[in-house]
C-alpha positions as CSV (number, residue, x, y, z in Angstrom):
1,M,-26.8,-24.5,13.8
2,A,-28.9,-23.1,16.6
3,D,-26.3,-23.9,19.3
4,Q,-23.3,-22.6,17.3
5,S,-21.1,-20.3,19.4
6,P,-20.9,-16.6,18.3
7,S,-17.9,-15.5,16.3
8,A,-15.5,-12.9,17.7
9,L,-16.4,-10.3,15.0
10,E,-20.0,-11.2,14.5
11,G,-22.0,-8.1,13.5
12,V,-19.0,-6.2,12.1
13,R,-19.2,-5.3,8.5
14,V,-16.0,-4.8,6.5
15,L,-15.6,-3.4,3.0
16,D,-12.6,-5.2,1.4
17,L,-10.9,-3.0,-1.2
18,T,-7.6,-5.0,-1.2
19,G,-5.5,-6.7,-3.7
20,E,-2.6,-9.0,-3.0
21,M,-1.1,-6.9,-0.2
22,G,-4.1,-6.8,2.0
23,A,-6.1,-9.9,1.2
24,Y,-4.8,-11.9,4.1
25,C,-5.8,-9.1,6.5
26,T,-9.5,-9.3,5.4
27,K,-9.3,-13.1,5.5
28,L,-8.4,-13.0,9.1
29,L,-11.3,-10.7,9.9
30,A,-13.7,-12.8,7.8
31,D,-12.7,-16.0,9.5
32,L,-13.3,-14.4,12.8
33,G,-16.9,-13.8,11.8
34,A,-16.9,-10.3,10.3
35,D,-19.2,-9.8,7.2
36,V,-16.4,-9.0,4.7
37,I,-17.7,-7.7,1.4
38,K,-15.0,-8.0,-1.2
39,I,-15.2,-5.4,-4.0
40,E,-14.0,-6.9,-7.2
41,P,-13.6,-5.1,-10.6
42,P,-15.6,-6.2,-13.6
43,G,-14.1,-9.5,-14.6
44,G,-13.0,-10.4,-11.1
45,D,-9.9,-9.9,-9.0
46,P,-6.8,-10.5,-11.1
47,A,-5.6,-12.8,-8.3
48,R,-8.2,-15.3,-9.4
49,N,-5.9,-16.1,-12.3
50,M,-2.8,-16.7,-10.3
51,A,-1.2,-20.1,-10.4
52,P,-1.1,-22.7,-8.9
53,F,-4.5,-24.0,-9.6
54,V,-6.6,-26.9,-8.2
55,G,-5.6,-29.9,-10.3
56,D,-3.3,-27.7,-12.4
57,E,-6.4,-26.6,-14.3
58,P,-6.6,-22.8,-14.7
59,G,-9.9,-21.0,-13.9
60,P,-11.1,-18.0,-12.0
61,D,-12.4,-20.2,-9.1
62,R,-9.4,-22.6,-9.1
63,S,-6.5,-20.4,-8.0
64,L,-5.2,-21.9,-4.7
65,N,-3.8,-18.5,-3.6
66,F,-7.1,-16.8,-4.1
67,L,-9.1,-19.6,-2.6
68,Y,-6.9,-19.5,0.5
69,Q,-6.9,-15.7,1.0
70,N,-10.6,-15.2,0.5
71,T,-12.4,-17.6,2.7
72,S,-15.6,-16.5,4.4
73,K,-16.0,-13.4,2.3
74,R,-18.8,-12.2,0.1
75,S,-18.1,-10.7,-3.3
76,I,-19.7,-7.9,-5.2
77,T,-18.6,-6.4,-8.5
78,L,-18.1,-2.6,-8.8
79,D,-16.0,-0.4,-11.1
80,L,-14.5,2.3,-8.9
81,E,-13.6,4.3,-12.0
82,D,-17.3,4.5,-12.8
83,A,-19.2,7.3,-11.0
84,A,-22.5,5.3,-10.8
85,D,-20.7,2.4,-9.1
86,R,-18.9,4.7,-6.7
87,E,-22.3,6.1,-5.7
88,K,-23.5,2.5,-5.0
89,L,-20.5,2.0,-2.8
90,R,-21.2,5.3,-0.9
91,K,-24.8,4.1,-0.2
92,L,-23.4,1.1,1.5
93,M,-21.2,3.1,3.9
94,P,-23.7,3.8,6.7
95,T,-23.8,0.0,7.2
96,V,-20.0,-0.4,7.1
97,D,-17.8,-0.5,10.2
98,I,-14.4,-1.0,8.6
99,V,-12.8,-0.3,5.2
100,V,-9.5,-2.1,4.4
101,E,-7.7,-0.9,1.2
102,D,-4.2,-1.3,-0.3
103,F,-4.3,1.2,-3.1
104,A,-1.5,3.7,-3.8
105,P,-1.6,6.7,-1.4
106,G,-4.1,9.3,-2.6
107,Y,-6.0,7.1,-5.0
108,L,-9.1,6.8,-3.0
109,D,-8.9,10.5,-2.1
110,S,-9.0,11.2,-5.9
111,L,-12.2,9.3,-6.1
112,D,-13.7,11.1,-3.1
113,L,-13.6,7.8,-1.2
114,G,-10.7,8.6,1.2
115,Y,-10.9,8.6,5.0
116,E,-12.2,12.2,5.3
117,A,-14.9,11.6,2.7
118,L,-16.0,8.3,4.2
119,R,-16.2,9.9,7.7
120,K,-18.9,12.2,6.3
121,L,-20.9,9.1,5.5
122,R,-20.2,7.3,8.8
123,E,-18.6,9.3,11.5
124,D,-17.1,6.4,13.4
125,I,-15.7,4.6,10.4
126,I,-12.4,2.8,10.7
127,V,-10.3,2.9,7.5
128,T,-7.2,0.7,7.3
129,S,-4.7,1.5,4.6
130,I,-1.9,-0.9,3.7
131,T,0.9,0.5,1.4
132,G,4.5,-0.3,0.6
133,F,6.0,2.7,2.4
134,G,3.2,4.6,4.2
135,S,1.3,7.7,3.2
136,T,4.1,10.2,4.0
137,G,7.8,10.6,3.3
138,P,9.9,10.7,0.1
139,H,9.1,7.1,-0.8
140,K,5.3,7.2,-0.3
141,D,4.6,7.0,-4.1
142,Y,7.2,4.4,-4.9
143,L,5.9,1.1,-6.2
144,A,6.3,-1.8,-3.8
145,P,5.4,-5.4,-4.8
146,D,6.4,-8.0,-2.2
147,I,9.9,-8.4,-3.4
148,I,10.7,-4.7,-3.1
149,G,9.2,-4.5,0.4
150,V,11.3,-7.4,1.6
151,A,14.4,-6.0,0.0
152,M,13.8,-2.5,1.5
153,A,13.1,-3.9,5.0
154,G,16.6,-5.6,5.1
155,I,15.3,-9.1,5.2
156,M,17.1,-10.2,2.1
157,W,20.4,-9.0,3.5
158,L,20.2,-11.7,6.2
159,A,18.7,-14.5,4.0
160,G,21.1,-17.0,2.6
161,D,24.7,-18.2,2.8
162,P,27.7,-15.8,3.0
163,E,28.8,-16.7,-0.5
164,D,25.4,-16.1,-2.0
165,P,23.7,-12.8,-3.1
166,P,20.8,-11.7,-1.0
167,N,17.9,-14.1,-1.1
168,L,14.1,-13.7,-1.3
169,P,12.2,-15.6,1.4
170,F,9.4,-17.7,-0.4
171,G,5.7,-16.9,-0.2
172,N,5.0,-13.2,-0.3
173,Q,6.3,-12.7,3.3
174,G,6.0,-8.9,2.9
175,Y,2.3,-9.1,2.0
176,F,1.5,-11.5,4.8
177,S,3.4,-9.5,7.4
178,A,1.7,-6.3,6.4
179,S,-1.7,-8.0,6.4
180,A,-1.1,-9.5,9.8
181,Q,-0.1,-6.2,11.3
182,A,-3.1,-4.5,9.6
183,A,-5.5,-7.0,11.1
184,A,-4.1,-6.5,14.6
185,G,-4.2,-2.7,14.2
186,T,-7.8,-2.9,12.8
187,T,-9.1,-4.9,15.7
188,M,-7.4,-2.5,18.2
189,A,-9.1,0.4,16.5
190,L,-12.4,-1.5,16.7
191,Y,-11.9,-2.0,20.4
192,H,-11.1,1.7,20.8
193,R,-14.4,2.5,19.0
194,D,-16.4,0.2,21.2
195,V,-15.0,2.0,24.2
196,T,-15.1,5.6,23.0
197,G,-17.3,5.7,20.0
198,E,-14.5,7.1,18.0
199,G,-13.4,5.8,14.6
200,Q,-9.9,6.3,13.2
201,Q,-7.5,5.7,10.4
202,V,-5.1,2.7,10.7
203,E,-2.0,2.9,8.5
204,V,0.4,0.1,7.8
205,S,3.7,0.3,5.8
206,M,4.9,-3.0,4.5
207,Q,8.5,-1.9,5.0
208,E,7.8,-1.0,8.7
209,A,5.8,-4.2,9.3
210,L,8.8,-6.3,8.1
211,L,11.4,-4.5,10.3
212,I,10.5,-6.8,13.2
213,A,11.8,-9.7,11.2
214,Q,15.5,-8.8,11.4
215,E,16.3,-11.7,13.7
216,T,19.1,-10.6,16.0
217,A,20.6,-7.9,13.8
218,M,19.8,-5.1,16.1
219,Q,21.0,-6.9,19.3
220,I,24.2,-8.0,17.6
221,Y,25.0,-4.4,16.7
222,D,24.1,-3.3,20.3
223,M,26.5,-5.9,21.7
224,T,29.4,-5.8,19.3
225,K,28.9,-2.7,17.1
226,S,29.1,-5.0,14.1
227,V,26.6,-5.4,11.2
228,R,25.2,-8.9,10.7
229,G,25.3,-10.3,7.2
230,R,24.2,-13.6,5.6
231,A,25.6,-16.5,7.7
232,G,23.4,-19.4,6.5
233,A,22.8,-21.9,9.3
234,R,25.2,-20.2,11.7
235,G,22.8,-17.4,12.2
236,S,24.4,-14.8,14.5
237,L,27.3,-17.1,15.5
238,P,30.7,-16.3,14.0
239,I,31.7,-20.0,13.6
240,S,29.8,-23.3,13.2
241,I,28.8,-24.9,16.4
242,P,28.0,-28.7,16.8
243,G,24.4,-29.3,17.3
244,F,23.3,-25.9,16.0
245,G,21.7,-25.8,12.5
246,P,20.7,-28.4,9.9
247,Y,21.8,-32.0,9.8
248,E,21.0,-34.6,7.2
249,A,19.2,-37.7,8.5
250,S,18.8,-40.9,6.5
251,D,15.5,-39.7,5.2
252,G,15.5,-35.9,5.4
253,W,16.7,-33.2,7.6
254,I,16.6,-32.1,11.2
255,W,17.5,-28.8,12.9
256,G,19.3,-28.8,16.2
257,Y,19.6,-26.1,18.8
258,V,21.4,-28.2,21.4
259,G,22.6,-26.3,24.5
260,A,20.3,-23.4,24.1
261,P,18.1,-22.2,27.1
262,G,15.2,-24.5,27.8
263,G,16.7,-27.7,26.6
264,A,19.2,-30.3,27.8
265,P,22.9,-29.6,27.6
266,W,25.4,-31.0,25.1
267,S,26.5,-33.5,27.7
268,D,23.1,-35.2,27.4
269,L,23.5,-35.4,23.6
270,L,26.9,-37.0,24.1
271,Q,25.4,-39.5,26.5
272,W,22.9,-40.5,23.8
273,M,25.7,-41.0,21.4
274,V,27.5,-43.1,24.0
275,D,24.4,-45.2,24.6
276,D,24.2,-45.9,20.9
277,G,27.9,-46.7,20.6
278,K,28.4,-43.8,18.2
279,A,30.4,-41.3,20.3
280,E,33.7,-42.4,18.7
281,D,36.4,-40.3,20.6
282,L,34.2,-37.5,21.9
283,Q,34.6,-38.7,25.5
284,E,38.3,-38.0,25.3
285,S,40.1,-34.7,25.7
286,P,39.9,-32.1,24.3
287,Y,36.5,-32.9,22.8
288,K,34.7,-33.7,26.0
289,D,36.1,-30.5,27.6
290,V,34.5,-28.5,24.8
291,T,31.2,-30.3,24.8
292,D,30.9,-29.7,28.5
293,Q,30.9,-26.0,27.9
294,L,28.7,-25.7,24.9
295,N,26.1,-23.7,26.6
296,I,24.5,-20.2,26.1
297,R,27.3,-18.5,28.1
298,F,29.9,-20.0,25.7
299,L,27.8,-19.0,22.7
300,T,27.3,-15.5,23.9
301,S,31.1,-15.1,24.4
302,L,31.6,-16.2,20.8
303,V,29.4,-13.3,19.7
304,V,31.0,-10.7,21.9
305,E,34.6,-12.0,21.4
306,P,34.6,-14.0,18.1
307,E,38.4,-14.2,17.9
308,E,38.5,-16.0,21.2
309,G,36.2,-18.7,19.9
310,K,38.3,-19.3,16.8
311,K,40.9,-21.2,18.7
312,H,38.3,-23.9,19.3
313,I,37.5,-24.3,15.5
314,P,39.5,-27.6,14.9
315,T,38.0,-29.2,18.0
316,L,34.5,-28.0,17.1
317,A,34.8,-29.2,13.6
318,H,35.7,-32.7,14.7
319,I,32.8,-32.9,17.1
320,N,30.5,-31.7,14.3
321,E,31.8,-34.4,11.9
322,V,31.0,-37.1,14.5
323,F,27.6,-35.7,15.2
324,T,26.9,-35.5,11.4
325,R,27.7,-39.2,11.1
326,F,25.4,-39.9,14.1
327,C,22.5,-38.1,12.4
328,A,23.1,-39.7,9.0
329,A,22.6,-43.2,10.4
330,K,19.1,-42.4,11.9
331,G,15.7,-41.4,10.5
332,K,14.5,-37.8,11.1
333,W,11.6,-38.9,13.2
334,D,13.8,-41.1,15.3
335,L,16.2,-38.2,15.9
336,Y,13.2,-36.0,16.8
337,E,11.3,-38.3,19.1
338,E,14.4,-39.7,20.9
339,G,16.0,-36.3,21.1
340,Q,12.8,-34.7,22.6
341,S,12.5,-37.6,25.1
342,R,16.0,-36.6,26.3
343,R,14.9,-32.9,26.3
344,L,17.2,-32.0,23.5
345,L,16.1,-29.2,21.2
346,I,15.8,-31.0,18.0
347,G,13.1,-30.6,15.4
348,I,12.3,-32.0,11.9
349,V,12.8,-29.7,8.9
350,S,9.3,-30.5,7.7
351,T,8.4,-31.0,4.0
352,P,4.9,-30.2,2.8
353,E,4.2,-34.0,3.0
354,D,5.5,-34.1,6.5
355,L,3.1,-31.3,7.5
356,A,0.2,-33.0,5.8
357,K,0.8,-36.2,7.8
358,N,2.1,-34.6,11.0
359,P,0.5,-36.5,14.0
360,Q,0.4,-33.4,16.2
361,L,-1.5,-31.4,13.7
362,K,-3.8,-34.3,13.1
363,A,-4.5,-34.8,16.8
364,R,-5.4,-31.1,17.1
365,E,-7.6,-31.3,13.9
366,Y,-5.7,-28.4,12.5
367,Y,-6.7,-28.8,8.9
368,D,-10.1,-27.7,7.6
369,S,-11.9,-29.3,4.6
370,I,-13.9,-26.6,2.9
371,E,-16.3,-27.1,-0.1
372,S,-15.8,-24.7,-3.0
373,S,-16.8,-24.6,-6.7
374,A,-13.5,-26.3,-7.3
375,G,-14.3,-29.2,-5.0
376,T,-13.4,-30.0,-1.4
377,I,-10.1,-28.4,-0.5
378,R,-8.0,-29.1,2.6
379,Y,-7.0,-25.7,4.1
380,P,-4.5,-24.7,6.8
381,G,-6.5,-24.0,10.0
382,A,-6.8,-21.2,12.4
383,P,-3.6,-19.3,13.5
384,Y,-5.1,-19.0,17.0
385,R,-7.9,-20.7,18.9
386,L,-10.6,-18.8,20.9
387,S,-12.5,-20.9,23.3
388,E,-15.7,-18.9,23.4
389,T,-15.7,-17.2,19.9
390,P,-14.2,-19.7,17.6
391,W,-12.7,-19.2,14.2
392,R,-14.7,-20.5,11.3
393,A,-13.7,-20.6,7.7
394,T,-16.2,-21.0,4.9
395,R,-15.9,-21.2,1.1
396,P,-14.6,-18.3,-0.9
397,P,-17.0,-16.5,-3.2
398,Q,-17.3,-16.5,-6.9
399,A,-16.8,-13.1,-8.5
400,G,-19.8,-10.9,-8.0
401,E,-21.8,-13.7,-6.4
402,H,-23.4,-11.4,-3.8
403,T,-23.8,-8.2,-5.8
404,S,-27.6,-8.2,-5.8
405,E,-27.8,-9.5,-2.3
406,V,-25.6,-6.8,-0.8
407,L,-26.7,-3.8,-3.0
408,E,-30.4,-4.5,-2.8
409,G,-30.5,-5.9,0.7
């Protein structure tokens, strides 16, 4: 459209040499308007054959994972092991601003396609490399699928209940975290080049990218010199606290964070229970005495002096039982809406169906409907909104769809 606003990365060309680990990085750049050219091997990216598929029907253009992570890209087919195809890639380099790759360290160097070699073809090139452990150090050559990266970053140590073995968070969190950090680093390098004319190499280690996801493990050690373990819904708290964590409603689950900064105190929750005739004996001592002090100062004292908090366990357990019954008698949306109207920090534990029907997401027109060879697919929308250079996602390519267009253009 003639009056369409420019995209943030319009005019930037990216060569996408990524697999699973880096695909989300180049998706972010593509949806911001960069001309991302995905290099696929003969036969297409193996990710095209990853389940689940649209309509549960396998096919190279029906993998939901591939369709999501490759929006707005173009695709050409080249065999990097073939000298003639490598020469075709080199001929593209003067027109390329950024290369993003997630091969093992040293692989592209062995093909004379590493950073130093590419700089000879374009002096101000930006090369972003995403690996499991970085390009230096004793682990640089170790294999690192998502599950290994998440384990080595310590995330599994904190995930799950105390009686469980370490848990793996769902959904390739290592790959997505590494890709998100790589996209941020790449755009910063692009800004630096715009200012100075100087290209550079951007390096992302999946293990390092995940270290920021340690919740409060580092702060807890700083405060108490103790190492956090798996605590389930308790998080960093040494004992279960009423209003903190998951509660089952009549039709699902909510999560409470009552008494934390930014929300109403526990006394407001107790008043709601009184208004509904469901407070039982919580207005009596010692229960009301405890609910009156269920605030961040009290919670911090539990972390610093856990033994002091243990004397309150019987009282806290009874308050929790009453609140559990209160939640079980109400629907999750009732608890959420009424709780929020009272400024209580309560949220719904959303199912996929909840998210699809969420009125806030609908009101903000979050979801995109994108045409593809597999039909019209409803996509998650932009992770951020730019008022002047908006995000736009377009259909993902078929394998090699743009080979002639790019190589002969």
